[in-house]
Structure formats: C-alpha cells, structure tokens
N, C-alpha and C positions, 0 to 999 in steps of 0.2 A: 348642324343640328345634332343634339345628343339624344341617343336612344336609351331607354331604360331596360335593364335585364329582365327576363321572365320572373314572375313572382315566385317566392319560395327558395330562391338561390341567393347566396351571399358570399362575401369574401372573395378569394381568388377565382372561383368559378363564375361569380357574377361579373368580375372584371373581364374574363374571357368572353362571356356572352355579350357584354356591352361592346367589346371591341368588334366582334363579328357583326352585330346589329348596326353599329355606327358606320363601318366600312360599306356594308350592303346598302345603307340609306344614301351614301354618297355616290355609289355606282350601281344603281338599280338595273341598268340595261346592258351593262358590259361586264358580266361575270362569267368567266369560263371555269372549267374544272381545275385547270392549272392555277388560276387566281385563288380559288377556294383552298387548294392545298397549301399555297404559299401563305395565305392569310391565316390558316389554321396553325401553321408552324410559328408565325409571328405571335399569335395570341397565346399559344402554349408557352412560349418563352416569357411572355408578360406574366402569365400565371405562375410559372416556376420562380421567377424573381420575387413575386409577391409572397409566395410561400417561404422562400429563403429569408426574406426580410422579417417575416413574422416569427420564424424560428429563432433568428438572431436576437430579436427583441425579447422573446421568452427566455432564451439562454442567459441574456444579460440580467434580467430580473431574478432568475433563479440563482445566479452567482452572487448577486448582492444579498439575497435572502440567506444564503448559506455561508457567507463570508465570516460572520462571527464564530460559527462552529468550526470552520476550517482553521481559523486562528487558534482556537482552543486546542484542537487536535493537530497541532502544527508539526508532529513528527512525520506526517505524510508529505509535508512540503519539502522542497529541494534546498538544501543548504550545502555549503562547501564542506567536504569531509575533513576531519581533523588530520593534520599533516604529521609526519614524523618529527622528532625533536630537531630543532634548528642546528644543534651542535653536530649533527651527523652521526651520533652514537646509535647503535642498534637498540631496538625496543627490548626491554627486559621481559623474559618469559618466566620470571620467578613468581611464586605464589606460596601462600601458607596453607599447608595441608589441613583439611578439616574445617577451613573457613571459606566464606563466600568471597570470591575475587571480583573486583569491579573493573570491567573492561573500559579502558580509556580511549581507544581508537581502533580503527580497522587493522592497523599495523600491529597493535597489541594483541588483538585476537588472532591474527595470522601467526604471530610468533608462538602463541600458546598452542595453536593447532599443529604447528610443525613439531613442537616438543611432544605433544600428545602422540603423534604418529611415531616418533622416534622411540619413546619410552613405553608406549603401550597402555597409557591410562585414558579413560574416557572423559568427555567434557559435556556438562549439562548447562545449557544457557537459559537464563531467565530474562525475557524481554519485558521491561517494566517501565513505570513512570510514577512520579510523586503524586500526581493528581488521580491516579487510577486506584479506586478503593479495593477492588478484588486483588490487585497486585500487592497492596500493603497488607491485606488480610492474610494472604498466603505466604508472605515473606518469612515469618518465623518457621513455617514448615520447611521451606527451602533451606533455611539456615541449619535446621536440625538434620536434614538429609545430607548436607555437606559434611557434617561431623560424622554421620553414620557411614557414609561412603568416602572416607578420608583418603582412600587410595586413588580417587578420581578428583577431577576439578569441577566445582560448581561455581559458575560465574554469572554476574548480573550485568545487564546492558540497559542503560537508561535510554529509552526511545527518543526522548527530546534532545539528548546530547549526542546521540550516535545515529542520526537519520540515514546515513549512508549504509550502515550495517543493517538497519531495519529494512531498507529497500532491497539490498542485496539478498537478504534471506526471505524476502516475500512475506514479511509479517503483516497481517491485516487486522489483528486485534490483540489486545493486551488483557491479561498477561499471556505470553506464548512461551512454551518450554520446548527446547530442542535437545536431542541427545546425539553426540558425535563419537564415533570410534574410528581411530586411525584416519582422522580428517574427513570421514564420510558421515553424512547425516543418516541416522538410523530410525528416527521417529520424532514425532512432535505432537503437542496437544495445546489447544488454546482454551483459556478460561481458568477460573479459580477453583476448579473441582480438585480437592486434595486427593481423592481416591484415584482419579485419572492420572494425576501427576505421579503418585506412588506406583501405579501399574506401569507407567511409561519407564520410570527409572529402573524398577526391578526387572522388567522384561529385558532390558539391554545391559544392565550393570550387575545383575544378580541380587543377592540378599544384603550386600554391604558387609561391613566389618573392617576392623583396623588392620588391613593387610599391609599397610605402609605405616610404620611407627614413627617415621621422621616428622618433625614439626615443621619443616619447610622443604620445598622442592627446589 
C-alpha cells in the first residue's frame, strides 16, 4: 500500500515523508528506536539523491541556455597555446619603437619581458578583440600613447588568438590594460575609459617623451 505525504509538502521533502509513512504502514507493530534511526538515514539518502538529480537537471538546462554566449566569448574557453616556431629558432624580441607591437604567442611575450628587464623599458599590454566595441574605440588612443612613450613598448594581445595569455594574466573583461616594469606587473585597469588609461600609464611611466630616438629596438 502506498501512503500519501502530508499536505503542503512537495519535492524531496515529500519523498522522504512518503518513505517514512510507507515503511510505518508495512510494520505498524514492530518499530523500535533503532529502526526509526535506520529508516531516517535511508530516507535522508533518498532525499539527497533527489536534490542532486534536480540540481544536475537545472545545471544542464543552464549550460544549454548559455552555450551560444559562451561560444561568442570563446576567449574564456581552453585552447592549445601557440607553440614556438617548428624550426627551433628563438622567438624574436625585436619591435619598432613608437608603434604598437602585436603579440604572437606566450613565448613572444616572454622574450619581450626578458628584454624589458635587461634594458629597463616598460611594457604596456592591451588585451583586446575584434568584436569588442570599447576595444576598437580606444585603439587610436593606445596607438597615440605608443608614439608619445616611444622609449617603452606598447603591445596588443588579441584575446581570441591568445587565450593562454588571457588565462595566465587573469583577464576577466575587455579591454584590459596592464603595465609592467622589469617583468613585474605594476598596475592594471579594465574598460574603455581613456582618462583611467592615461592615469595608469603616467603613474608608472611618467610623462612620456622621445627619450629613445631609435626607430627600432
């Protein structure tokens, strides 16, 4: 015989109540304290499984609903990092002073960081993406800063093409700008606010100026 749970209860709690009522109806005259304790443990396990099943179902539905957006913002997904050149040659650390450098890989960035430490110039990174409107809007400002602070390196990192770098730097939004001196991160700002970017750069790199007249480094 099946017993109905008390009115007003539903879901996992109702299942536990029904479990208790059904067992009691089968053994109305032979119920000890130990039996009640064991029965409660069994019913709690039933309830926990029901909750876990429900949460798994909700999680699956949420993932399916968010999947199109996850695909769009795919720089958060895991992809294989770009490898060093197959010919075994070291990655070049050359760049044109006063121009924005485009980072090709984590190895490329590492080489530039090592040169920065050795030669004493700063590095300003711009994490960007082609679909990011604020990124594209502030790009001319970043390019202008690269010319103003030509004794330092201003570099652009495409988040879609360099997901391993994005992950390693803990970037959670675009655009994100980071300043490095001697290989150490000194500051960062996220968003397309030109004033905040200007403050970040001037705070750590000074007022700029053509301290380095060389056209290439």
